[in-house]
C-alpha positions in Angstrom: 1.8 -12.1 2.7 0.9 -13.4 6.0 -0.1 -10.9 8.6 2.5 -11.1 11.6 0.0 -9.5 13.9 -1.7 -11.2 16.3 -4.9 -9.4 17.9 -4.8 -9.4 21.8 -8.0 -9.6 24.0 -11.0 -11.7 23.7 -12.0 -13.7 20.0 -8.8 -14.9 18.5 -8.4 -14.3 15.0 -9.7 -17.4 13.9 -13.2 -16.2 15.6 -13.2 -13.3 13.1 -15.7 -12.9 10.7 -13.5 -12.1 7.6 -14.5 -8.7 6.0 -13.6 -10.3 2.1 -10.4 -7.5 2.0 -6.9 -9.2 2.6 -5.6 -5.8 3.6 -8.7 -5.0 5.5 -8.5 -8.2 7.9 -4.9 -7.7 8.3 -5.8 -4.2 9.9 -8.3 -5.5 11.9 -6.2 -8.2 13.5 -8.4 -10.9 11.3 -11.7 -9.7 10.7 -14.9 -8.4 12.3 -16.3 -9.7 15.4 -19.4 -12.1 14.2 -23.0 -11.1 14.9 -22.1 -7.2 15.3 -23.2 -4.2 13.2 -21.0 -2.2 11.2 -20.7 1.5 9.7 -18.7 1.6 6.3 -18.6 6.1 5.7 -17.6 7.7 3.1 -18.1 10.0 0.3 -19.9 8.4 -2.9 -17.1 6.9 -5.5 -15.0 6.0 -2.2 -15.4 2.3 -2.7 -18.2 2.0 -0.2 -20.2 -0.6 -2.1 -17.3 -2.4 -3.8 -16.1 -3.3 -0.2 -19.5 -4.1 1.0 -20.0 -6.5 -1.9 -16.4 -7.9 -1.4 -18.1 -8.9 2.7 -20.8 -10.8 1.0 -19.2 -12.8 -2.0 -16.7 -13.7 1.4 -19.8 -15.2 2.9 -21.4 -16.7 0.0 -17.5 -18.1 -1.1 -17.8 -20.5 2.5 -21.6 -21.5 2.2 -23.4 -18.9 4.0 -26.6 -17.0 3.4 -25.9 -13.3 2.9 -28.3 -10.3 1.8 -28.1 -6.9 -0.1 -30.5 -4.5 0.7 -30.8 -2.2 -1.5 -32.6 1.1 -1.0 -30.0 3.9 -3.1 -28.8 1.6 -6.1 -31.1 -1.3 -8.3 -30.2 -4.6 -8.6 -29.0 -3.8 -11.6 -26.4 -1.4 -11.4 -24.8 -3.8 -8.4 -24.8 -6.7 -11.5 -23.0 -4.0 -13.6 -20.4 -3.2 -11.1 -19.8 -6.7 -10.3 -19.4 -7.5 -13.4 -16.5 -5.2 -14.3 -14.9 -6.6 -11.1 -15.2 -9.9 -12.8 -17.4 -11.0 -10.0 -20.4 -13.3 -9.8 -23.2 -12.4 -7.6 -25.3 -15.5 -7.6 -24.8 -16.5 -4.2 -25.7 -13.1 -3.3 -29.7 -12.2 -2.6 -30.4 -8.7 -3.5 -33.4 -7.4 -1.9 -34.2 -4.0 -4.3 -36.5 -1.5 -2.4 -35.7 1.1 -5.9 -38.3 0.5 -8.4 -37.5 -0.3 -12.2 -37.1 3.2 -14.3 -38.9 1.4 -17.0 -41.7 -0.7 -15.8 -43.8 -1.0 -13.5 -45.2 -4.0 -12.2 -48.7 -4.3 -10.1 -47.8 -6.9 -8.6 -45.0 -5.6 -6.9 -46.2 -2.3 -5.9 -46.2 -3.3 -2.4 -42.6 -4.3 -2.0 -40.9 -2.1 -4.9 -41.4 1.4 -3.8 -39.3 4.3 -4.4 -37.9 5.1 -0.1 -39.7 8.9 -0.4 -42.9 7.4 -1.4 -43.0 4.9 1.7 -43.4 5.5 5.2 -39.8 5.0 7.3 -42.3 2.2 9.1 -43.2 0.3 6.0 -39.7 0.4 4.8 -38.3 -1.3 7.9 -41.3 -3.5 8.2 -40.0 -5.3 4.7 -36.4 -5.6 5.4 -37.4 -7.3 8.6 -39.6 -9.7 6.9 -37.1 -10.1 4.1 -34.2 -11.0 6.7 -36.7 -13.3 8.8 -37.3 -15.3 5.4 -33.9 -16.2 4.5 -32.3 -15.8 8.2 -28.9 -14.4 6.2 -25.3 -14.7 8.3 -24.1 -11.4 6.5 -26.2 -8.0 6.1 -25.4 -4.9 4.1 -28.2 -2.1 4.3 -27.1 0.7 1.5 -27.4 3.2 2.7 -28.3 4.9 5.6 -29.6 8.2 3.4 -32.4 7.1 2.7 -33.6 6.3 6.2 -32.3 9.3 7.2 -34.4 11.0 4.6 -37.5 9.1 5.8 -37.1 9.9 9.5 -37.3 13.4 8.6 -35.4 14.2 12.8 -32.3 13.2 13.9 -34.4 11.7 17.1 -36.3 9.4 15.0 -33.4 8.3 12.9 -31.3 7.2 15.9 -34.5 5.2 17.3 -34.7 3.5 13.8 -31.1 2.5 13.8 -31.2 1.6 17.3 -34.2 -0.7 16.7 -32.6 -2.1 13.7 -29.8 -3.1 15.9 -31.5 -4.4 18.6 -33.6 -6.8 16.0 -30.3 -7.9 14.5 -28.5 -8.3 18.3 -31.4 -11.4 18.4 -29.9 -13.0 15.2 -26.7 -14.6 14.4 -25.6 -12.1 11.7 -23.1 -9.5 10.8 -24.1 -6.4 9.7 -22.6 -3.4 7.3 -24.4 -0.3 7.3 -23.6 1.9 4.5 -23.4 5.8 5.0 -22.5 8.1 2.0 -21.9 11.2 5.0 -24.8 13.5 2.5 -25.6 14.7 5.7 -25.1 18.2 6.4 -23.6 17.3 10.1 -21.6 13.9 11.0 -24.2 11.7 12.3 -21.8 11.2 15.2 -24.8 9.3 17.2 -24.3 6.7 14.5 -20.8 5.7 15.7 -22.0 5.2 19.6 -24.2 3.1 18.3 -22.2 1.1 15.4 -19.9 -1.8 17.0 -17.0 -0.7 14.7 -16.8 2.2 12.3 -14.8 2.2 9.0 -14.1 5.7 7.0 -13.0 5.7 3.7 -11.8 8.7 2.1 -10.8 9.8 -1.7 -8.7 13.0 -2.2 -7.5 14.6 -4.9 -4.5 16.0 -5.5 -2.9 18.8 -7.7 -1.4 16.3 -11.0 -1.8 12.6 -11.2 -4.4 10.0 -9.8 -6.6 10.4 -7.1 -5.6 9.4 -3.5 -7.8 6.5 -1.7 -7.0 5.9 1.7 -9.0 4.1 4.8 -8.9 4.6 8.6 -10.8 2.2 11.1 -11.9 4.9 13.5 -13.7 2.5 16.2 -13.9 -1.0 16.5 -15.0 -1.9 19.9 -12.8 -4.9 21.4 -10.6 -5.3 19.0 -6.7 -4.0 18.6 -6.4 -2.7 15.2 -3.7 -0.9 13.5 -4.6 2.6 13.9 -4.1 5.5 11.0 -4.6 6.1 7.6 -3.9 3.5 4.9 -3.8 3.4 1.2 -6.0 1.4 -0.9 -6.9 1.4 -4.4 -10.2 0.4 -6.9 -9.0 -2.4 -9.3 -10.8 -5.1 -11.1 -11.4 -7.5 -8.4 -11.8 -4.9 -5.8 -10.5 -3.1 -3.1 -6.8 -4.0 -2.9 -6.0 -2.5 0.9 -2.1 -1.5 1.7 -1.6 -1.6 5.7 0.5 1.1 7.0 4.0 -0.7 7.5 4.7 -0.9 11.0 8.3 -2.1 11.3 8.2 -3.6 15.0 5.9 -6.4 13.9 8.6 -7.5 11.3 11.7 -9.5 12.7 13.6 -12.6 11.7 17.2 -13.6 12.6 20.3 -13.5 9.6 23.8 -13.6 9.2 25.7 -10.6 10.4 28.2 -10.6 7.2 29.5 -7.7 4.7 28.0 -8.2 1.0 30.8 -7.7 -1.9 30.4 -5.1 -4.8 32.5 -7.2 -6.9 34.7 -4.7 -7.0 38.2 -4.8 -4.7 39.1 -1.3 -4.6 35.1 -0.4 -3.5 35.1 -2.6 -0.9 38.2 -1.8 0.4 36.8 1.8 0.5 34.0 0.8 2.7 35.7 -1.5 5.0 34.8 -4.4 3.3 31.4 -4.2 1.7 28.0 -3.3 2.8 26.5 -5.4 5.7 23.3 -7.2 5.6 20.3 -5.4 7.0 21.6 -2.2 6.4 20.9 1.1 4.1 23.1 2.7 1.5 22.7 6.8 0.5 24.5 7.4 -2.8 24.3 10.8 -3.3 25.6 13.5 -6.0 25.0 15.7 -8.9 22.9 14.3 -12.1 25.1 11.9 -14.2 28.0 11.7 -11.6 27.1 7.8 -11.6 25.3 6.5 -8.7 23.1 4.6 -10.6 25.7 3.0 -12.3 27.2 2.3 -8.9 24.7 1.0 -7.7 23.9 -1.5 -11.0 27.4 -2.7 -10.3 26.5 -3.7 -6.8 23.0 -5.4 -7.9 24.6 -7.6 -10.3 27.4 -8.7 -7.5 24.7 -9.5 -5.3 22.6 -11.7 -8.4 25.9 -13.4 -9.5 26.3 -14.7 -5.8 23.1 -16.4 -6.2 20.1 -13.8 -4.3 17.4 -11.9 -5.6 17.4 -8.2 -6.3 15.1 -6.0 -7.3 15.4 -2.2 -8.5 12.5 0.3 -8.5 13.1 3.0 -11.1 11.2 6.3 -10.4 13.2 8.4 -12.8 14.6 6.1 -15.9 13.1 3.9 -18.4 14.6 0.1 -18.3 15.4 1.2 -22.0 17.7 4.0 -20.6 19.1 1.5 -18.0 19.9 -1.6 -20.5 21.8 1.3 -22.8 23.8 2.2 -20.2 24.6 -1.4 -18.9 25.3 -1.9 -22.6 27.9 0.6 -23.0 29.4 -0.1 -19.8 29.7 -3.6 -20.1 27.5 -5.0 -17.7 26.1 -8.3 -18.0 22.6 -7.3 -17.2 20.8 -9.6 -19.9 22.1 -12.3 -18.0 21.1 -11.5 -14.4 17.6 -10.6 -15.7 17.0 -13.5 -17.5 17.9 -15.7 -14.6 15.6 -14.3 -12.5 17.8 -12.8 -9.9 17.4 -9.2 -11.4 14.3 -8.1 -11.6 13.1 -3.8 -12.8 10.3 -2.3 -11.6 9.4 0.5 -13.2 7.2 3.4 -11.2 5.1 5.9 -11.6 5.2 8.4 -8.9 1.9 9.9 -10.2 -0.4 6.8 -10.4 1.5 4.9 -7.2 0.5 6.0 -3.4 3.0 5.6 -0.6 1.4 2.7 0.9 1.0 0.7 -2.4 5.1 1.2 -3.0 5.5 -0.3 0.6 3.5 -3.0 -0.2 5.4 -4.2 -3.3 8.5 -3.7 -1.6 6.9 -6.5 1.2 6.0 -8.6 -1.3 9.0 -8.7 -3.0 11.0 -9.6 0.0 8.2 -11.9 1.7 7.1 -13.5 -1.3 10.2 -13.3 -3.4 13.0 -13.4 -1.1 14.7 -10.3 -2.3 18.3 -9.7 -0.7 18.8 -6.7 -2.1 16.0 -3.5 -3.1 17.4 -0.9 -5.0 15.5 2.6 -4.8 16.2 5.3 -8.0 15.6 7.3 -6.9 14.6 9.0 -3.6 13.7 12.4 -6.0 10.8 10.3 -8.0 9.6 9.1 -4.8 9.6 12.4 -2.9 6.9 13.4 -5.5 4.8 10.8 -4.6 4.2 12.1 -1.0 2.3 15.2 -0.5 4.4 16.6 2.1 8.2 16.0 2.9 7.7 15.3 6.6 5.1 12.4 6.0 8.1 11.0 3.2 10.9 10.4 6.3 8.4 8.9 8.6 7.3 6.7 5.7 11.0 5.8 4.2 12.4 5.7 8.2 9.6 2.7 8.8 10.4 1.2 5.5 13.8 0.9 6.4 13.8 -0.1 9.8 11.8 -3.1 8.0 14.1 -4.2 5.8 17.0 -3.8 8.3 14.8 -6.0 10.5 15.1 -8.7 7.6 18.3 -8.6 6.8 17.7 -6.5 3.4 20.6 -4.3 1.9 19.4 -1.5 0.7 20.6 1.1 -1.7 19.0 4.6 -2.0 19.8 7.1 -4.9 19.5 11.0 -4.4 20.3 13.3 -7.4 21.6 16.8 -5.7 20.6 20.1 -7.1 24.1 21.8 -9.3 27.0 19.8 -10.9 30.0 21.7 -9.9 30.4 23.5 -7.2 28.0 24.2 -4.0 25.0 21.6 -4.5 22.2 20.8 -2.1 19.6 17.8 -1.1 15.9 18.7 -2.0 15.7 16.9 1.3 17.9 15.4 4.0 17.7 11.9 5.0 21.0 10.8 5.5 20.1 10.6 9.2 18.4 7.4 8.6 20.8 6.3 6.4 24.1 3.7 8.1 26.2 4.2 5.3 26.5 7.6 3.3 28.7 7.6 -0.1 29.1 10.7 -1.6 29.8 11.3 -5.4 30.7 14.4 -6.8 32.5 16.5 -9.8 35.8 18.0 -10.0 37.9 20.1 -12.4 41.6 19.2 -12.7 43.7 20.5 -15.8 40.8 21.3 -17.8 39.2 18.3 -17.8 35.9 17.4 -15.2 36.4 14.3 -13.3 34.4 12.3 -11.0 35.8 11.5 -6.7 33.7 9.4 -4.5 34.0 9.3 -0.6 32.3 7.2 2.2 31.6 10.1 5.0 29.2 8.0 7.0 29.0 4.2 7.9 27.9 3.3 11.2 28.3 -0.6 10.8 32.2 -0.7 11.0 35.7 1.6 10.0 35.9 2.7 6.0 38.6 4.4 4.3 38.7 8.3 4.5 40.6 8.7 1.6 38.7 10.8 -1.4 39.2 8.5 -4.6 38.9 9.6 -8.2 37.2 6.8 -10.1 35.9 6.2 -14.2 33.2 5.0 -15.6 33.5 3.3 -18.8 34.4 -0.5 -20.7 37.9 -0.4 -20.4 40.1 -3.2 -18.9 40.0 -2.7 -14.6 42.8 -4.4 -12.9 40.1 -5.0 -9.8 37.5 -6.8 -11.4 35.4 -7.0 -14.7 33.1 -4.3 -13.4 33.1 -0.7 -15.2 33.7 0.9 -12.1 37.0 1.6 -11.6 38.7 3.0 -8.5 42.2 4.9 -8.8 44.3 6.7 -6.6 43.4 8.8 -3.7 42.7 12.8 -4.9 
């Protein structure tokens, strides 16, 4: 995806040094300012080494000389990490200050020593000599925890970091310092020394995969996208999902209504649903919310427009069986590539990654309709309901500004009688369709009504409807709308 945010102030995005991560470059408006010193901090296992290797490999890809100074990991360990990501470190020079565990080479006695056995000044001298020899344009220093142990006092530690900063300031070199936050106290003095600070976090939730997120703490002279950004570690490195800001995205699109393919339903909706709006289908379990959304999706696909249905609750086999029972030509739409199902496991996917998937489908695959089935499943992906509302607001605003029609499904608790919703998102919705059960003459029946439509007039009656594979005078669709109740 292309970044639509331009970085204001001194230095254009073209003058930046790429971080090696498309997502982080997006957050920073193009990357790091070159020839500066940056701090990358986070607890062990958050992905600092992986991101640092991506930074160096990007430089090697551009033909630059790059150096990895390893005080806490051996070169063999780094190459294992690279191999598991499918990388080749041939263009990356690794200066190892950790001794081999199996052999001791007397000829390397002066250059390969464990940091605990060396004086801080000698460690620094070895690093400086190597940098002077190679004259690299990118350097990663891993890690500051070893320097902190050697310094033994906060004052000496700060002076040593300042000395490194002054040394690099005279060279055309962009430096990343890694810190595993092993100190009992936050080394805030490092934040004042570094040109920029990036924090990586890993959080274990009660159930499901761990959640990782990133935050740019500071970045001098660079306007960046603030807040936390979800990311995941996959084969190939860190995949960072910049926080969605709807105001950054907008394009013109025709203001027109879209038909559901069912004349009675269109009449109930006042002609249909408008592009750039969203509709909430709310009702009890089994009342027909997913079936109604599926009919609208199929009608959209038959007009030659791309549709994506994100299924949080049901498997593809269940959806296919329902479409067959209702006589919906689902296979034809899927085979044409105009309708696609994306199975979502909320226990394994962060909200940021989900927003990233939606952006990719809209911007790269040109989806014109998005179905979220259901918000109940999406709610399970969020640790706190308040953040769900905020994130959904940004997502709906983003889709609306790009002219995408969005249909959301929300299941209520209870079947017949009083029902309630697990969350109230109706105020974010442009249209709300209420589907409900009612009992008449000893039979459980279904009714639908439009309770809200911001974009125009609609019918205010409550209509009974039936789901089935029988004939319909309105259209071929399995949804048949009958007389008002």
